[in-house]
One Martini backbone bead per residue (centre of mass of N, CA, C, O) as a GRO file, in nm:
protein
  510
    1MET     BB    1   0.102   0.031   0.008
    2ILE     BB    2   0.074   0.366   0.054
    3ASN     BB    3   0.268   0.430   0.307
    4ASN     BB    4   0.091   0.230   0.480
    5LYS     BB    5  -0.170   0.351   0.352
    6LYS     BB    6  -0.469   0.424   0.264
    7LEU     BB    7  -0.643   0.478   0.006
    8LYS     BB    8  -0.787   0.781  -0.119
    9VAL     BB    9  -1.134   0.817  -0.233
   10ALA     BB   10  -1.310   1.054  -0.435
   11GLY     BB   11  -1.660   1.102  -0.504
   12ILE     BB   12  -1.792   1.338  -0.756
   13ARG     BB   13  -2.078   1.538  -0.798
   14ALA     BB   14  -2.156   1.797  -0.958
   15ALA     BB   15  -2.302   2.052  -1.021
   16THR     BB   16  -2.573   2.230  -1.191
   17LEU     BB   17  -2.701   2.378  -1.470
   18ILE     BB   18  -2.974   2.616  -1.487
   19ASN     BB   19  -3.248   2.750  -1.610
   20LYS     BB   20  -3.472   2.990  -1.518
   21TYR     BB   21  -3.691   2.849  -1.746
   22THR     BB   22  -3.732   2.580  -1.640
   23THR     BB   23  -3.907   2.235  -1.654
   24MET     BB   24  -3.653   2.018  -1.521
   25VAL     BB   25  -3.655   2.005  -1.191
   26SER     BB   26  -3.536   1.662  -1.095
   27PRO     BB   27  -3.319   1.545  -0.919
   28SER     BB   28  -3.122   1.267  -0.870
   29LEU     BB   29  -2.955   1.026  -0.778
   30PRO     BB   30  -2.606   0.915  -0.811
   31ILE     BB   31  -2.578   0.638  -0.995
   32GLY     BB   32  -2.311   0.647  -1.148
   33LEU     BB   33  -2.126   0.687  -0.901
   34ALA     BB   34  -2.231   0.448  -0.734
   35TYR     BB   35  -2.125   0.235  -0.928
   36ILE     BB   36  -1.823   0.301  -0.905
   37LEU     BB   37  -1.807   0.256  -0.593
   38GLY     BB   38  -1.907  -0.038  -0.608
   39ALA     BB   39  -1.648  -0.142  -0.778
   40ILE     BB   40  -1.426  -0.045  -0.524
   41LYS     BB   41  -1.513  -0.137  -0.220
   42ASP     BB   42  -1.325  -0.410  -0.199
   43PHE     BB   43  -1.112  -0.241  -0.134
   44ASN     BB   44  -0.844  -0.120   0.078
   45ILE     BB   45  -1.019   0.166   0.118
   46ASP     BB   46  -1.098   0.505   0.119
   47ILE     BB   47  -1.436   0.650   0.106
   48ILE     BB   48  -1.594   0.933  -0.059
   49GLY     BB   49  -1.917   1.094  -0.098
   50ILE     BB   50  -2.023   1.366  -0.332
   51ASP     BB   51  -2.331   1.549  -0.382
   52GLY     BB   52  -2.367   1.849  -0.543
   53VAL     BB   53  -2.683   1.821  -0.579
   54GLY     BB   54  -2.831   1.652  -0.341
   55GLU     BB   55  -2.720   1.855  -0.100
   56SER     BB   56  -2.875   2.102  -0.293
   57PRO     BB   57  -3.193   2.072  -0.454
   58PHE     BB   58  -3.298   2.367  -0.432
   59MET     BB   59  -3.428   2.626  -0.607
   60SER     BB   60  -3.420   2.838  -0.368
   61ASP     BB   61  -3.082   2.781  -0.347
   62ALA     BB   62  -2.996   2.893  -0.597
   63LYS     BB   63  -2.728   3.022  -0.781
   64LYS     BB   64  -2.583   3.263  -0.946
   65PHE     BB   65  -2.413   3.266  -1.271
   66SER     BB   66  -2.606   3.424  -1.468
   67GLU     BB   67  -2.857   3.573  -1.633
   68LYS     BB   68  -2.980   3.257  -1.704
   69ASN     BB   69  -2.811   3.099  -1.478
   70LEU     BB   70  -2.796   2.832  -1.239
   71ILE     BB   71  -2.693   2.683  -0.937
   72LEU     BB   72  -2.744   2.340  -0.863
   73GLY     BB   73  -2.607   2.329  -0.557
   74LEU     BB   74  -2.300   2.310  -0.480
   75THR     BB   75  -2.036   2.470  -0.451
   76ASN     BB   76  -1.706   2.434  -0.505
   77ASP     BB   77  -1.621   2.533  -0.224
   78GLU     BB   78  -1.803   2.333  -0.068
   79ILE     BB   79  -1.671   2.080  -0.178
   80ILE     BB   80  -1.382   2.132  -0.078
   81LYS     BB   81  -1.457   2.141   0.226
   82LYS     BB   82  -1.542   1.827   0.237
   83LEU     BB   83  -1.215   1.747   0.198
   84GLU     BB   84  -1.036   1.847   0.438
   85ASN     BB   85  -1.041   1.553   0.616
   86PHE     BB   86  -0.925   1.356   0.367
   87HIS     BB   87  -0.713   1.372   0.146
   88PRO     BB   88  -0.691   1.282  -0.160
   89ASP     BB   89  -0.548   1.068  -0.409
   90ILE     BB   90  -0.835   1.032  -0.551
   91VAL     BB   91  -1.047   1.192  -0.805
   92LEU     BB   92  -1.387   1.144  -0.888
   93LEU     BB   93  -1.555   1.280  -1.178
   94THR     BB   94  -1.896   1.398  -1.226
   95SER     BB   95  -2.157   1.480  -1.464
   96MET     BB   96  -2.455   1.536  -1.631
   97PHE     BB   97  -2.361   1.767  -1.846
   98SER     BB   98  -2.217   1.968  -2.080
   99SER     BB   99  -2.321   2.233  -1.934
  100ASP     BB  100  -2.116   2.163  -1.674
  101TRP     BB  101  -1.819   2.223  -1.763
  102ILE     BB  102  -1.760   2.497  -1.627
  103LEU     BB  103  -1.784   2.389  -1.338
  104MET     BB  104  -1.584   2.152  -1.362
  105ARG     BB  105  -1.330   2.308  -1.437
  106ASP     BB  106  -1.324   2.471  -1.166
  107LEU     BB  107  -1.307   2.224  -0.980
  108ILE     BB  108  -1.044   2.107  -1.084
  109LYS     BB  109  -0.872   2.350  -1.007
  110LYS     BB  110  -0.931   2.342  -0.699
  111VAL     BB  111  -0.829   2.060  -0.643
  112LYS     BB  112  -0.534   2.101  -0.751
  113ASN     BB  113  -0.464   2.334  -0.557
  114LYS     BB  114  -0.521   2.165  -0.290
  115TYR     BB  115  -0.431   1.871  -0.449
  116PRO     BB  116  -0.153   1.827  -0.641
  117ASN     BB  117  -0.110   1.497  -0.592
  118SER     BB  118  -0.363   1.427  -0.714
  119ILE     BB  119  -0.580   1.221  -0.896
  120ILE     BB  120  -0.771   1.331  -1.175
  121ILE     BB  121  -1.092   1.200  -1.271
  122GLY     BB  122  -1.292   1.168  -1.561
  123GLY     BB  123  -1.652   1.099  -1.606
  124GLY     BB  124  -1.871   1.047  -1.870
  125GLU     BB  125  -2.019   1.199  -2.133
  126GLN     BB  126  -1.835   1.443  -2.179
  127PHE     BB  127  -1.564   1.283  -2.153
  128SER     BB  128  -1.632   1.071  -2.381
  129ALA     BB  129  -1.671   1.285  -2.617
  130MET     BB  130  -1.409   1.494  -2.489
  131PRO     BB  131  -1.116   1.402  -2.380
  132GLU     BB  132  -0.901   1.600  -2.500
  133PHE     BB  133  -1.034   1.863  -2.428
  134CYS     BB  134  -1.051   1.823  -2.118
  135LEU     BB  135  -0.743   1.797  -2.077
  136ASN     BB  136  -0.653   2.068  -2.213
  137GLU     BB  137  -0.884   2.256  -2.035
  138SER     BB  138  -0.734   2.122  -1.779
  139GLU     BB  139  -0.615   1.950  -1.469
  140LEU     BB  140  -0.638   1.685  -1.571
  141ASP     BB  141  -0.509   1.337  -1.572
  142CYS     BB  142  -0.785   1.176  -1.647
  143VAL     BB  143  -0.987   0.974  -1.880
  144VAL     BB  144  -1.293   0.802  -1.877
  145THR     BB  145  -1.449   0.583  -2.098
  146GLY     BB  146  -1.743   0.495  -2.062
  147GLU     BB  147  -1.753   0.234  -1.891
  148GLY     BB  148  -1.583   0.257  -1.566
  149GLU     BB  149  -1.541   0.017  -1.373
  150ASP     BB  150  -1.290  -0.143  -1.485
  151THR     BB  151  -1.094   0.097  -1.512
  152ILE     BB  152  -1.095   0.190  -1.215
  153ARG     BB  153  -0.999  -0.072  -1.094
  154GLU     BB  154  -0.724  -0.073  -1.235
  155ILE     BB  155  -0.620   0.192  -1.121
  156ILE     BB  156  -0.637   0.118  -0.825
  157SER     BB  157  -0.454  -0.129  -0.838
  158LYS     BB  158  -0.201   0.018  -0.944
  159LYS     BB  159  -0.179   0.221  -0.713
  160ILE     BB  160  -0.144   0.023  -0.479
  161ASN     BB  161   0.111  -0.122  -0.651
  162ASN     BB  162   0.290   0.100  -0.787
  163GLU     BB  163   0.183   0.102  -1.128
  164TYR     BB  164   0.115   0.390  -1.174
  165GLY     BB  165   0.165   0.584  -1.471
  166HIS     BB  166   0.245   0.681  -1.825
  167LYS     BB  167   0.025   0.458  -1.906
  168PRO     BB  168  -0.250   0.385  -2.069
  169ILE     BB  169  -0.532   0.233  -2.024
  170GLU     BB  170  -0.802   0.092  -2.086
  171GLY     BB  171  -1.038   0.348  -2.131
  172SER     BB  172  -0.808   0.585  -2.158
  173TYR     BB  173  -0.679   0.910  -2.079
  174ILE     BB  174  -0.365   1.096  -2.072
  175LYS     BB  175  -0.136   1.318  -1.923
  176SER     BB  176   0.191   1.397  -2.083
  177GLY     BB  177   0.247   1.680  -2.037
  178LYS     BB  178   0.161   1.793  -2.369
  179LYS     BB  179   0.041   1.512  -2.394
  180ILE     BB  180  -0.192   1.275  -2.538
  181LEU     BB  181  -0.285   0.958  -2.417
  182LYS     BB  182  -0.414   0.654  -2.570
  183GLY     BB  183  -0.600   0.402  -2.504
  184ASN     BB  184  -0.750   0.132  -2.549
  185PRO     BB  185  -1.036   0.009  -2.596
  186ARG     BB  186  -1.308  -0.091  -2.404
  187ALA     BB  187  -1.505  -0.327  -2.346
  188ARG     BB  188  -1.807  -0.407  -2.292
  189ILE     BB  189  -2.033  -0.507  -2.063
  190ARG     BB  190  -2.203  -0.803  -2.118
  191ASN     BB  191  -2.234  -0.912  -1.813
  192LEU     BB  192  -2.476  -0.802  -1.563
  193LYS     BB  193  -2.496  -1.019  -1.332
  194TYR     BB  194  -2.204  -0.919  -1.176
  195MET     BB  195  -2.291  -0.645  -1.097
  196PRO     BB  196  -2.248  -0.413  -0.892
  197TRP     BB  197  -2.404  -0.228  -0.683
  198PRO     BB  198  -2.480   0.056  -0.577
  199ALA     BB  199  -2.305   0.273  -0.336
  200TRP     BB  200  -2.507   0.434  -0.107
  201GLU     BB  201  -2.333   0.449   0.167
  202TYR     BB  202  -2.174   0.727   0.061
  203PHE     BB  203  -2.457   0.855   0.116
  204ASP     BB  204  -2.721   1.079   0.223
  205VAL     BB  205  -3.006   0.951   0.138
  206ASN     BB  206  -3.228   1.017   0.344
  207THR     BB  207  -3.197   1.321   0.331
  208MET     BB  208  -3.251   1.354   0.027
  209LEU     BB  209  -3.533   1.230   0.034
  210ASP     BB  210  -3.651   1.421   0.250
  211ASN     BB  211  -3.590   1.673   0.044
  212GLY     BB  212  -3.700   1.563  -0.255
  213ILE     BB  213  -3.541   1.397  -0.439
  214GLY     BB  214  -3.696   1.319  -0.744
  215ASN     BB  215  -3.970   1.493  -0.685
  216THR     BB  216  -4.248   1.475  -0.921
  217SER     BB  217  -4.488   1.346  -0.707
  218PHE     BB  218  -4.791   1.407  -0.701
  219GLY     BB  219  -4.784   1.551  -0.407
  220LYS     BB  220  -4.596   1.353  -0.229
  221ASP     BB  221  -4.422   1.349   0.068
  222SER     BB  222  -4.363   1.016   0.075
  223PHE     BB  223  -4.190   1.024  -0.166
  224ARG     BB  224  -3.933   0.759  -0.263
  225PRO     BB  225  -3.716   0.784  -0.513
  226PHE     BB  226  -3.537   0.551  -0.727
  227PRO     BB  227  -3.283   0.478  -0.913
  228LEU     BB  228  -3.268   0.252  -1.208
  229ASN     BB  229  -3.086  -0.025  -1.359
  230ALA     BB  230  -3.147  -0.287  -1.620
  231THR     BB  231  -2.984  -0.148  -1.860
  232ARG     BB  232  -2.763  -0.137  -2.151
  233GLY     BB  233  -2.780   0.038  -2.409
  234CYS     BB  234  -2.841   0.105  -2.776
  235PRO     BB  235  -2.957  -0.003  -3.102
  236TYR     BB  236  -2.993   0.279  -3.194
  237GLU     BB  237  -2.945   0.586  -3.437
  238CYS     BB  238  -2.975   0.860  -3.328
  239THR     BB  239  -2.839   1.170  -3.426
  240PHE     BB  240  -2.875   1.335  -3.134
  241CYS     BB  241  -2.714   1.114  -2.984
  242SER     BB  242  -2.446   1.041  -2.732
  243ASN     BB  243  -2.458   0.749  -2.598
  244PRO     BB  244  -2.267   0.560  -2.768
  245GLN     BB  245  -2.003   0.672  -2.629
  246MET     BB  246  -2.085   0.547  -2.347
  247TRP     BB  247  -2.272   0.254  -2.402
  248GLY     BB  248  -2.356   0.174  -2.672
  249ARG     BB  249  -2.540  -0.060  -2.893
  250LEU     BB  250  -2.540  -0.278  -2.682
  251TRP     BB  251  -2.795  -0.462  -2.556
  252ARG     BB  252  -2.834  -0.504  -2.195
  253ALA     BB  253  -2.945  -0.735  -1.934
  254ARG     BB  254  -3.051  -0.795  -1.641
  255PRO     BB  255  -3.161  -0.996  -1.429
  256ALA     BB  256  -3.467  -0.983  -1.297
  257GLU     BB  257  -3.389  -1.090  -1.012
  258ASP     BB  258  -3.176  -0.869  -0.954
  259VAL     BB  259  -3.354  -0.624  -0.967
  260ILE     BB  260  -3.554  -0.707  -0.743
  261ALA     BB  261  -3.347  -0.740  -0.519
  262GLU     BB  262  -3.266  -0.442  -0.517
  263MET     BB  263  -3.546  -0.327  -0.452
  264LYS     BB  264  -3.581  -0.472  -0.179
  265PHE     BB  265  -3.332  -0.348  -0.044
  266LEU     BB  266  -3.419  -0.039  -0.076
  267GLN     BB  267  -3.687  -0.073   0.073
  268LYS     BB  268  -3.560  -0.159   0.346
  269LYS     BB  269  -3.327   0.064   0.389
  270TYR     BB  270  -3.494   0.343   0.245
  271ARG     BB  271  -3.802   0.334   0.182
  272ALA     BB  272  -3.862   0.260  -0.101
  273ASN     BB  273  -4.164   0.331  -0.335
  274HIS     BB  274  -3.996   0.417  -0.597
  275PHE     BB  275  -3.899   0.354  -0.953
  276ASP     BB  276  -3.653   0.484  -1.178
  277PHE     BB  277  -3.595   0.407  -1.503
  278THR     BB  278  -3.275   0.515  -1.662
  279ASP     BB  279  -3.280   0.397  -1.924
  280LEU     BB  280  -3.251   0.439  -2.250
  281THR     BB  281  -3.416   0.152  -2.324
  282LEU     BB  282  -3.636  -0.083  -2.201
  283ALA     BB  283  -3.819  -0.151  -2.473
  284VAL     BB  284  -3.679  -0.416  -2.650
  285LYS     BB  285  -3.744  -0.694  -2.488
  286LYS     BB  286  -4.023  -0.864  -2.428
  287SER     BB  287  -3.933  -1.111  -2.260
  288TRP     BB  288  -3.807  -0.948  -2.030
  289LEU     BB  289  -4.059  -0.791  -1.943
  290VAL     BB  290  -4.233  -1.035  -1.877
  291ASP     BB  291  -4.053  -1.155  -1.659
  292PHE     BB  292  -4.049  -0.910  -1.473
  293CYS     BB  293  -4.354  -0.880  -1.426
  294ASN     BB  294  -4.410  -1.165  -1.313
  295LEU     BB  295  -4.220  -1.127  -1.066
  296MET     BB  296  -4.360  -0.880  -0.946
  297ILE     BB  297  -4.635  -1.015  -0.900
  298LYS     BB  298  -4.531  -1.247  -0.722
  299GLU     BB  299  -4.401  -1.055  -0.493
  300LYS     BB  300  -4.593  -0.819  -0.401
  301MET     BB  301  -4.499  -0.528  -0.429
  302LYS     BB  302  -4.524  -0.208  -0.254
  303ILE     BB  303  -4.487  -0.053  -0.552
  304THR     BB  304  -4.359   0.179  -0.784
  305TRP     BB  305  -4.306   0.260  -1.139
  306GLY     BB  306  -4.085   0.412  -1.392
  307VAL     BB  307  -4.028   0.589  -1.729
  308PRO     BB  308  -3.877   0.902  -1.761
  309THR     BB  309  -3.658   0.891  -2.019
  310GLY     BB  310  -3.775   0.714  -2.231
  311THR     BB  311  -3.947   0.533  -2.497
  312ARG     BB  312  -4.056   0.291  -2.693
  313VAL     BB  313  -4.326   0.099  -2.891
  314GLU     BB  314  -4.281  -0.186  -3.022
  315VAL     BB  315  -4.388  -0.355  -2.738
  316LEU     BB  316  -4.644  -0.144  -2.665
  317ASP     BB  317  -4.910  -0.286  -2.614
  318TYR     BB  318  -5.192  -0.356  -2.450
  319GLU     BB  319  -5.089  -0.615  -2.314
  320MET     BB  320  -4.821  -0.501  -2.206
  321LEU     BB  321  -4.931  -0.257  -2.048
  322SER     BB  322  -5.110  -0.422  -1.857
  323LEU     BB  323  -4.875  -0.577  -1.728
  324LEU     BB  324  -4.720  -0.333  -1.624
  325LYS     BB  325  -4.944  -0.228  -1.443
  326LYS     BB  326  -4.966  -0.484  -1.265
  327ALA     BB  327  -4.644  -0.447  -1.183
  328GLY     BB  328  -4.652  -0.101  -1.113
  329LEU     BB  329  -4.688   0.081  -1.339
  330ASN     BB  330  -4.746   0.467  -1.360
  331ASP     BB  331  -4.495   0.580  -1.544
  332ILE     BB  332  -4.460   0.706  -1.887
  333SER     BB  333  -4.213   0.774  -2.136
  334TYR     BB  334  -4.218   0.911  -2.463
  335SER     BB  335  -4.009   0.896  -2.765
  336ALA     BB  336  -4.071   1.083  -3.045
  337GLU     BB  337  -3.956   1.400  -3.124
  338SER     BB  338  -4.157   1.359  -3.386
  339GLY     BB  339  -4.440   1.425  -3.635
  340SER     BB  340  -4.237   1.372  -3.877
  341LYS     BB  341  -4.155   1.148  -4.113
  342ARG     BB  342  -3.909   1.290  -4.236
  343ILE     BB  343  -3.750   1.344  -3.972
  344LEU     BB  344  -3.738   1.055  -3.867
  345LYS     BB  345  -3.561   0.961  -4.100
  346ILE     BB  346  -3.318   1.158  -4.066
  347ILE     BB  347  -3.277   1.070  -3.742
  348LYS     BB  348  -3.330   0.751  -3.722
  349LYS     BB  349  -3.640   0.721  -3.620
  350LYS     BB  350  -3.783   0.406  -3.614
  351ILE     BB  351  -4.110   0.502  -3.641
  352SER     BB  352  -4.461   0.479  -3.600
  353ILE     BB  353  -4.706   0.698  -3.565
  354PRO     BB  354  -4.963   0.525  -3.543
  355LYS     BB  355  -4.840   0.329  -3.325
  356PHE     BB  356  -4.780   0.547  -3.120
  357LEU     BB  357  -5.075   0.645  -3.076
  358ASN     BB  358  -5.189   0.368  -2.993
  359SER     BB  359  -5.014   0.338  -2.736
  360LEU     BB  360  -5.127   0.590  -2.599
  361ARG     BB  361  -5.420   0.497  -2.588
  362ASP     BB  362  -5.368   0.243  -2.422
  363ALA     BB  363  -5.242   0.387  -2.174
  364THR     BB  364  -5.493   0.567  -2.106
  365LYS     BB  365  -5.704   0.342  -2.070
  366ILE     BB  366  -5.524   0.219  -1.813
  367LYS     BB  367  -5.413   0.478  -1.648
  368LEU     BB  368  -5.153   0.588  -1.743
  369ARG     BB  369  -4.891   0.793  -1.701
  370THR     BB  370  -4.814   1.034  -1.959
  371ARG     BB  371  -4.531   1.109  -2.174
  372VAL     BB  372  -4.393   1.344  -2.415
  373ASN     BB  373  -4.113   1.379  -2.635
  374ILE     BB  374  -3.988   1.689  -2.786
  375ILE     BB  375  -3.820   1.794  -3.094
  376ILE     BB  376  -3.687   2.099  -3.223
  377GLY     BB  377  -3.466   2.221  -3.483
  378PHE     BB  378  -3.368   2.062  -3.698
  379PRO     BB  379  -3.163   2.123  -3.961
  380ASP     BB  380  -3.407   1.998  -4.173
  381GLU     BB  381  -3.638   2.163  -4.063
  382THR     BB  382  -3.944   2.274  -4.144
  383ARG     BB  383  -4.237   2.433  -4.115
  384PHE     BB  384  -4.407   2.187  -4.194
  385ASN     BB  385  -4.277   1.993  -3.991
  386PHE     BB  386  -4.367   2.149  -3.748
  387PHE     BB  387  -4.672   2.125  -3.800
  388GLU     BB  388  -4.675   1.818  -3.767
  389THR     BB  389  -4.585   1.825  -3.470
  390TRP     BB  390  -4.810   1.998  -3.361
  391LEU     BB  391  -5.037   1.801  -3.443
  392PHE     BB  392  -4.935   1.570  -3.273
  393CYS     BB  393  -4.968   1.715  -2.996
  394VAL     BB  394  -5.272   1.756  -3.019
  395LYS     BB  395  -5.336   1.453  -3.024
  396CYS     BB  396  -5.219   1.392  -2.747
  397ALA     BB  397  -5.416   1.567  -2.588
  398LEU     BB  398  -5.681   1.424  -2.692
  399ILE     BB  399  -5.603   1.139  -2.582
  400GLY     BB  400  -5.457   1.211  -2.269
  401VAL     BB  401  -5.197   1.319  -2.220
  402ASN     BB  402  -5.034   1.456  -1.938
  403ASP     BB  403  -4.744   1.518  -2.080
  404LEU     BB  404  -4.490   1.763  -2.201
  405LEU     BB  405  -4.175   1.780  -2.383
  406VAL     BB  406  -4.024   2.073  -2.511
  407MET     BB  407  -3.733   2.109  -2.740
  408GLY     BB  408  -3.447   2.202  -2.842
  409ILE     BB  409  -3.181   2.112  -2.998
  410SER     BB  410  -2.892   1.946  -2.888
  411ILE     BB  411  -2.541   1.966  -2.963
  412TYR     BB  412  -2.398   1.700  -2.875
  413PRO     BB  413  -2.126   1.568  -2.802
  414GLY     BB  414  -2.104   1.265  -3.007
  415SER     BB  415  -2.300   1.331  -3.219
  416GLU     BB  416  -2.402   1.335  -3.544
  417ASP     BB  417  -2.505   1.631  -3.553
  418HIS     BB  418  -2.251   1.760  -3.443
  419GLU     BB  419  -2.057   1.671  -3.670
  420LYS     BB  420  -2.212   1.804  -3.900
  421ILE     BB  421  -2.205   2.100  -3.802
  422LYS     BB  422  -1.900   2.119  -3.763
  423LYS     BB  423  -1.842   2.077  -4.074
  424GLU     BB  424  -2.032   2.306  -4.194
  425LYS     BB  425  -1.992   2.560  -3.952
  426GLY     BB  426  -1.874   2.523  -3.700
  427ILE     BB  427  -1.726   2.505  -3.362
  428VAL     BB  428  -1.711   2.683  -3.060
  429TYR     BB  429  -1.556   2.594  -2.741
  430ASP     BB  430  -1.709   2.782  -2.548
  431ASP     BB  431  -1.895   2.891  -2.291
  432ASN     BB  432  -2.147   2.947  -2.463
  433PHE     BB  433  -2.190   2.663  -2.576
  434PHE     BB  434  -2.251   2.530  -2.297
  435GLU     BB  435  -2.455   2.723  -2.164
  436GLN     BB  436  -2.686   2.709  -2.400
  437MET     BB  437  -2.793   2.418  -2.335
  438THR     BB  438  -3.008   2.515  -2.118
  439ASP     BB  439  -3.224   2.632  -2.325
  440GLN     BB  440  -3.362   2.377  -2.463
  441GLY     BB  441  -3.527   2.283  -2.181
  442SER     BB  442  -3.669   2.558  -2.204
  443LEU     BB  443  -3.843   2.889  -2.220
  444GLY     BB  444  -3.617   3.008  -2.351
  445TYR     BB  445  -3.366   3.142  -2.567
  446ALA     BB  446  -3.296   2.937  -2.813
  447PRO     BB  447  -3.108   2.791  -3.027
  448CYS     BB  448  -3.077   2.754  -3.391
  449TYR     BB  449  -3.037   2.477  -3.656
  450SER     BB  450  -3.213   2.560  -3.869
  451LYS     BB  451  -3.236   2.634  -4.225
  452HIS     BB  452  -3.567   2.744  -4.233
  453TYR     BB  453  -3.551   2.894  -3.949
  454SER     BB  454  -3.552   3.092  -3.681
  455ARG     BB  455  -3.498   3.164  -3.356
  456LEU     BB  456  -3.766   3.302  -3.307
  457GLU     BB  457  -3.943   3.075  -3.419
  458LEU     BB  458  -3.858   2.849  -3.233
  459ASN     BB  459  -3.965   2.990  -2.969
  460ILE     BB  460  -4.256   3.015  -3.067
  461TYR     BB  461  -4.300   2.709  -3.110
  462LYS     BB  462  -4.261   2.616  -2.824
  463TYR     BB  463  -4.503   2.776  -2.708
  464LEU     BB  464  -4.721   2.662  -2.896
  465ILE     BB  465  -4.705   2.373  -2.794
  466PHE     BB  466  -4.729   2.415  -2.493
  467LEU     BB  467  -5.008   2.573  -2.496
  468SER     BB  468  -5.176   2.378  -2.666
  469PHE     BB  469  -5.157   2.126  -2.495
  470TYR     BB  470  -5.257   2.239  -2.213
  471SER     BB  471  -5.521   2.358  -2.304
  472LEU     BB  472  -5.644   2.095  -2.418
  473SER     BB  473  -5.604   1.920  -2.165
  474ILE     BB  474  -5.797   2.093  -1.983
  475ILE     BB  475  -6.051   2.105  -2.160
  476THR     BB  476  -6.076   1.776  -2.186
  477HIS     BB  477  -5.960   1.781  -1.864
  478PRO     BB  478  -6.071   1.959  -1.600
  479LYS     BB  479  -5.919   1.817  -1.350
  480ARG     BB  480  -5.635   1.941  -1.421
  481MET     BB  481  -5.680   2.215  -1.286
  482LEU     BB  482  -5.678   2.105  -0.998
  483ILE     BB  483  -5.395   1.986  -1.011
  484LEU     BB  484  -5.251   2.253  -1.065
  485ILE     BB  485  -5.340   2.394  -0.807
  486ARG     BB  486  -5.218   2.190  -0.614
  487ASP     BB  487  -4.923   2.217  -0.709
  488LEU     BB  488  -4.898   2.522  -0.639
  489PHE     BB  489  -4.972   2.494  -0.336
  490THR     BB  490  -4.747   2.246  -0.280
  491LEU     BB  491  -4.493   2.259  -0.467
  492SER     BB  492  -4.576   2.001  -0.675
  493GLY     BB  493  -4.465   1.876  -0.968
  494SER     BB  494  -4.652   1.684  -1.236
  495THR     BB  495  -4.571   1.896  -1.460
  496ARG     BB  496  -4.425   2.113  -1.673
  497LEU     BB  497  -4.615   2.341  -1.603
  498SER     BB  498  -4.593   2.341  -1.290
  499MET     BB  499  -4.281   2.346  -1.276
  500GLY     BB  500  -4.245   2.615  -1.425
  501LEU     BB  501  -4.417   2.792  -1.229
  502ILE     BB  502  -4.265   2.725  -0.968
  503ASN     BB  503  -3.982   2.822  -1.064
  504LEU     BB  504  -4.068   3.114  -1.110
  505MET     BB  505  -4.135   3.162  -0.814
  506LYS     BB  506  -3.851   3.077  -0.686
  507ARG     BB  507  -3.654   3.282  -0.865
  508ARG     BB  508  -3.716   3.577  -0.765
  509ASN     BB  509  -3.471   3.568  -0.535
  510VAL     BB  510  -3.211   3.519  -0.738
   0.00000   0.00000   0.00000
């Protein structure tokens, strides 16, 4: 061991930037970081976990970052202070989105100034998409790309045995003087059966749940939601998505028995009563879903669960949705992205609009709470294509869909669309590039990448969809006005409309 002392490893999720006009504030527990710490906890080392978001998740406590953006979570100085009595040898850093890079870069600088001899390692989607950029633009020592468990384990092992040097291992990039050295790609983890569970014991989970983290919760104070992963990878090829850089296209699923065992453990230890499956797309293999649901029904677990990140509809017919409902599913988000057949083809979103609408009808018939995700402003999107998407959203409201998220496209590094725009127009990776990413999921003034209409039009279109959907939703379902009033009174957002209004109320003092 190092100097006959235990190696000290700090795992940190940085705070996140949010737009003042966001409708998307519902941070969840740091499952990615918890997975990494779970992979290394069997080493004879000291570990500390710091969740820069979850330890200060309140919109009312958000700090001003710029004229349009706020810091949700701990400041970087507050994070550094939490390390005072630990003195880490290795610092593992992760953040939620590329828009957080500005905060992350500052945190890296502060960590290196305070602990110059520590090894600072970055991991997650931004680092996987832009490893050389992140190393060149910060005091990072190493970037881990893709699934990080095996790579971090190897780094820890080498450090313990005094073998960590100036040669990058598989799945990593390192800085050596002024040079960036690239290790060979690391194969994806194919068998998830033996994956260690997330190590939640390194975080103050109960306090974070008591404070309402992850609670978009239908107004329930006792709601204790836990993020959960049952699968990894996505076999689809959507051009706007950066996930292939991180997770790969190989879809893999954990054994249904293992997933349920983890749910039972979290229910017992943390009183978890709802689980949010944060998978890229859960509904890929029907046989796996059937097995999972049948086991859930057999176990008679008194919990609910949801799919908030968005899923496809290929296997979600009435029979399948009914089984999911019987197994405890109460909340499902559909990723439509567009209502234009032409745009769906261009972005390689291979879905049928009629089948999509039929699945929504089936879901509403059995009283599942449904949400649809929409993106506008694709580079090749015309005004007519937008009209098609607007009409699709109107149909969703008339069907009875509960909620809708409309956003301008974010040109995330690592996506096919990003590379296309970079080649055609060029992209300057300055602070403005990263900071403006917060605009896309808000009702603020977002940048436009369409060749056929202006930035002003894009933002008018966002409001048109937003207002059309919720107006029709309330007119055709009058009880939803009462739900909206309840949400505003209790400050518990159950739709993007109520969340947006609540956040506008809370930010007045920021």
